[in-house]
C-alpha positions as CSV (number, residue, x, y, z in Angstrom):
1,M,56.2,102.7,-19.2
2,E,54.0,101.8,-16.2
3,F,53.2,98.1,-15.4
4,T,49.7,97.2,-13.8
5,K,49.3,94.8,-11.3
6,L,47.5,91.7,-12.8
7,K,46.8,90.0,-9.6
8,S,44.2,91.2,-7.1
9,N,43.7,90.2,-3.6
10,K,39.9,90.7,-3.9
11,G,37.6,87.6,-3.9
12,F,37.9,83.9,-2.6
13,T,40.6,81.4,-3.3
14,I,40.1,77.7,-4.2
15,Q,41.1,76.7,-0.6
16,D,38.4,79.1,0.7
17,L,35.8,77.6,-1.4
18,V,36.8,73.9,-0.7
19,I,36.3,74.6,3.2
20,A,33.2,76.3,2.7
21,L,31.8,73.6,0.8
22,T,33.1,70.9,3.1
23,I,31.5,72.9,5.9
24,I,28.2,72.8,4.0
25,L,28.2,69.4,3.1
26,L,28.9,68.5,6.9
27,F,26.0,70.4,8.0
28,T,23.4,69.1,5.3
29,S,24.6,65.6,5.9
30,T,23.9,65.8,9.7
31,I,20.3,67.4,8.7
32,V,19.5,64.7,6.3
33,T,20.5,61.9,8.8
34,G,18.4,63.4,11.3
35,F,15.5,63.5,8.9
36,I,15.8,60.1,7.8
37,T,15.9,58.9,11.5
38,I,12.8,61.0,12.2
39,Y,11.0,59.3,9.3
40,K,12.0,55.8,10.4
41,M,10.8,56.5,14.0
42,Q,7.4,57.7,12.4
43,L,6.9,54.7,10.4
44,D,7.7,52.4,13.3
45,T,5.1,54.2,15.6
46,K,2.6,54.0,12.8
47,M,3.1,50.2,12.3
48,D,3.0,49.8,16.2
49,S,-0.4,51.7,16.3
50,I,-2.0,49.7,13.4
51,A,-1.0,46.4,15.0
52,S,-2.4,47.6,18.4
53,L,-5.7,48.7,16.5
54,F,-6.0,45.2,15.0
55,L,-5.5,43.8,18.4
56,V,-7.9,45.8,20.2
57,Q,-10.7,45.1,17.5
58,I,-9.8,41.2,18.0
59,M,-10.0,41.5,21.7
60,E,-13.3,43.3,21.6
61,R,-14.6,40.5,19.2
62,I,-13.5,37.9,21.7
63,D,-15.2,39.7,24.5
64,K,-18.6,39.8,22.7
65,L,-18.2,36.0,22.0
66,G,-19.8,33.3,24.4
67,Y,-17.8,30.9,26.5
68,T,-18.7,28.0,24.3
69,E,-17.8,29.8,21.1
70,V,-14.1,30.3,22.1
71,A,-13.0,26.6,22.0
72,E,-9.8,24.8,20.6
73,G,-11.8,23.2,17.8
74,K,-13.0,26.5,16.6
75,L,-9.8,28.6,16.6
76,D,-9.0,28.2,12.7
77,S,-12.4,29.5,11.7
78,L,-12.3,32.2,14.4
79,I,-8.9,33.3,13.0
80,S,-9.9,33.2,9.4
81,Q,-13.1,35.1,10.3
82,M,-11.4,37.9,12.0
83,R,-8.7,38.1,9.4
84,S,-11.6,38.8,6.8
85,D,-13.8,41.1,9.2
86,F,-10.7,43.3,10.0
87,S,-8.9,43.3,6.9
88,I,-5.7,42.2,8.4
89,P,-3.0,42.0,5.9
90,S,-1.3,38.6,5.1
91,N,2.0,39.8,6.6
92,F,0.6,39.8,10.0
93,T,0.5,36.8,11.9
94,L,-2.6,36.0,14.0
95,D,-2.1,33.3,16.8
96,I,-4.9,32.3,19.4
97,K,-4.4,29.9,22.1
98,I,-6.9,28.6,24.8
99,E,-5.9,27.2,28.1
100,Q,-8.3,25.9,30.8
101,D,-7.3,25.8,34.4
102,D,-7.9,22.5,36.1
103,T,-8.5,24.3,39.4
104,T,-11.4,26.3,38.0
105,K,-13.5,23.1,37.1
106,N,-13.9,24.3,33.2
107,L,-15.5,27.6,34.4
108,V,-12.7,29.9,33.2
109,K,-10.6,29.8,29.7
110,T,-7.4,32.1,29.5
111,V,-7.3,33.3,25.8
112,H,-3.9,34.2,24.5
113,V,-3.9,36.5,21.4
114,K,-0.7,37.2,19.8
115,L,-0.3,39.4,16.4
116,G,3.3,39.3,15.0
117,Y,4.4,41.3,12.1
118,V,7.9,42.1,10.4
119,F,9.0,45.9,9.9
120,Q,12.5,47.0,9.0
121,N,13.7,43.4,9.2
122,K,12.7,43.0,12.6
123,D,10.4,40.5,14.1
124,R,7.6,42.2,16.3
125,S,4.7,41.1,18.1
126,I,2.0,42.2,20.7
127,S,0.4,39.8,22.9
128,V,-2.7,40.0,25.2
129,K,-4.4,37.9,27.7
130,T,-7.9,37.8,28.5
131,L,-10.4,35.6,30.5
132,K,-13.5,34.0,29.6
133,V,-15.9,32.9,32.3
134,K,-18.8,30.6,32.0
135,E,-22.0,32.3,32.9
136,F,-24.4,30.7,35.4
137,E,-28.0,30.3,34.6
138,G,-29.3,29.4,38.2
139,E,-32.4,29.6,40.1
140,N,-31.3,32.5,42.2
141,N,-30.7,34.9,39.6
142,E,-34.0,36.8,40.1
143,K,-34.0,40.6,40.6
């Protein structure tokens, strides 16, 4: 009577499969982490560009306004008008401050515009300064 061998040396052992699965899991977790980081960076850049767009629109509107239209007493209505005109979401904060320098004898105003927002649990803000200069209407302005 002849006995045949029941155990074969062909194929993979459990150890080989566990090692291969561990390597595959490490590789895929590295790739997934990279994708998540890239996605967060894209969202971050998108929010910064949206905030910058709002700020540019606000600054262009302020540049079009006259010297007397940009005044301390008119800031609340100016802010609410810009919020509605440019559809600025409620999670963005808009702050406009006006400073007059005593040395310029009320001819120049410094307008500070700050647009703030919260993204990924971080407070962010963009601020810009511009000057509003009072225009003269003198006799020597003939061309």
